[in-house]
C-alpha positions in Angstrom: 11.6 3.0 -7.4 9.1 3.2 -4.6 10.5 4.5 -1.5 9.0 5.7 2.0 10.6 8.5 4.0 11.9 7.4 7.3 9.7 4.3 8.0 9.5 0.7 7.4 6.4 -1.4 6.3 4.0 -3.6 8.4 2.2 -6.5 6.6 -0.1 -8.9 7.7 1.2 -12.5 7.7 -1.7 -13.3 4.9 -1.0 -10.2 2.6 2.9 -11.4 2.5 2.0 -14.9 1.5 -0.4 -14.0 -1.1 2.1 -11.3 -2.5 4.9 -13.9 -2.5 2.8 -16.2 -4.3 2.4 -13.7 -7.1 5.9 -14.2 -7.6 6.9 -17.7 -7.3 7.5 -17.5 -3.4 8.9 -14.3 -2.7 7.9 -10.7 -2.6 7.8 -8.8 -6.0 10.6 -6.9 -7.1 8.6 -3.7 -6.6 7.8 -4.4 -3.4 11.6 -5.5 -2.5 13.2 -2.4 -3.9 11.1 -0.2 -1.4 11.5 0.0 2.3 12.0 -3.1 4.5 9.2 -5.0 5.9 9.6 -3.9 9.6 6.9 -6.2 11.0 4.7 -9.1 9.8 1.7 -9.2 11.9 -1.4 -11.6 12.4 -4.2 -10.1 10.7 -6.3 -9.8 13.7 -3.3 -7.7 15.3 -2.6 -5.3 12.5 -3.3 -1.8 13.9 -6.3 0.1 12.0 -4.2 2.8 10.7 -2.0 0.6 8.5 -2.6 0.3 4.7 -3.4 -3.4 4.2 -4.6 -4.9 0.9 -8.1 -3.8 0.1 -7.8 -0.9 2.3 -9.5 2.3 0.8 -7.3 5.3 1.8 -7.5 9.0 1.6 -4.4 10.7 0.5 -3.2 14.1 -0.2 -0.6 14.7 -3.2 2.2 17.0 -2.3 2.8 20.1 -4.7 -0.9 19.9 -6.1 -2.6 19.5 -2.7 -5.0 17.6 -4.4 -6.9 14.9 -2.2 -8.4 11.6 -3.4 -9.3 8.1 -2.6 -7.8 4.9 -3.6 -8.2 1.2 -3.0 -5.1 -1.0 -2.8 -5.9 -4.2 -4.9 -4.4 -7.3 -6.3 -3.2 -6.9 -10.0 -6.5 -8.8 -11.4 -8.7 -6.3 -9.6 -7.1 -3.1 -10.5 -9.0 -0.4 -12.3 -7.0 2.9 -11.8 -9.6 5.0 -13.3 -11.9 4.0 -10.8 -9.6 4.2 -7.9 -8.5 0.7 -7.5 -4.9 0.5 -7.7 -2.5 -2.5 -8.2 -0.1 -3.2 -5.3 2.3 -3.8 -7.9 2.3 -0.4 -9.7 4.4 2.3 -8.3 1.9 4.1 -6.2 0.5 1.0 -4.9 3.8 -0.5 -3.9 4.8 2.6 -2.1 1.4 2.8 -0.1 1.2 -0.9 1.2 2.1 -1.1 5.0 2.2 2.4 5.7 0.4 4.3 8.4 -1.8 7.4 8.3 0.5 10.3 8.6 3.3 8.6 6.7 4.5 9.8 3.5 4.7 7.7 0.4 6.9 8.5 -2.8 7.0 6.7 -6.3 8.1 7.6 -9.9 5.7 7.7 -12.8 6.5 5.5 -15.6 8.0 8.7 -17.3 10.3 9.3 -14.5 8.4 12.0 -12.6 8.8 12.1 -8.8 5.5 11.9 -6.7 4.6 11.9 -3.3 1.6 12.0 -1.0 0.6 12.0 2.7 -1.8 9.2 3.7 -4.8 11.2 5.6 -7.0 8.5 6.7 -8.0 4.9 6.3 -11.7 4.9 5.1 -12.0 1.2 5.1 -9.4 -1.6 6.3 -10.7 -5.2 5.9 -8.9 -6.3 9.2 -10.4 -3.4 11.2 -14.2 -4.4 10.1 -13.3 -8.0 11.2 -12.4 -9.5 7.8 -9.2 -11.5 8.3 -9.3 -13.5 5.0 -9.8 -11.0 2.2 
């Protein structure tokens, strides 16, 4: 189950509504299993250091120190090999709503614990003026 150490999520109202539509009106179980939604904000008010849908982020995996880039997407757009990670995957669910500097933790399908620090948000739709993506 995804967990986040010591923080809650900040979601835009648009992301929240779209995620609920994926699950018949409520947040998908994988998102409900993680940290609580601390804040629902208008897309125009989300801080630029929060991971929102279609954000491209840079993370550093704990243990290996490997740095990588991921883009958080809806399931239909997922291409993990290309770095497009579904919000309904364990890693995607653990990242949504976190801020730069936060640590996300998740388990692989084989039960291995993983964690990574969010180093930077390289692109956030809302920060670039896109409030509808």
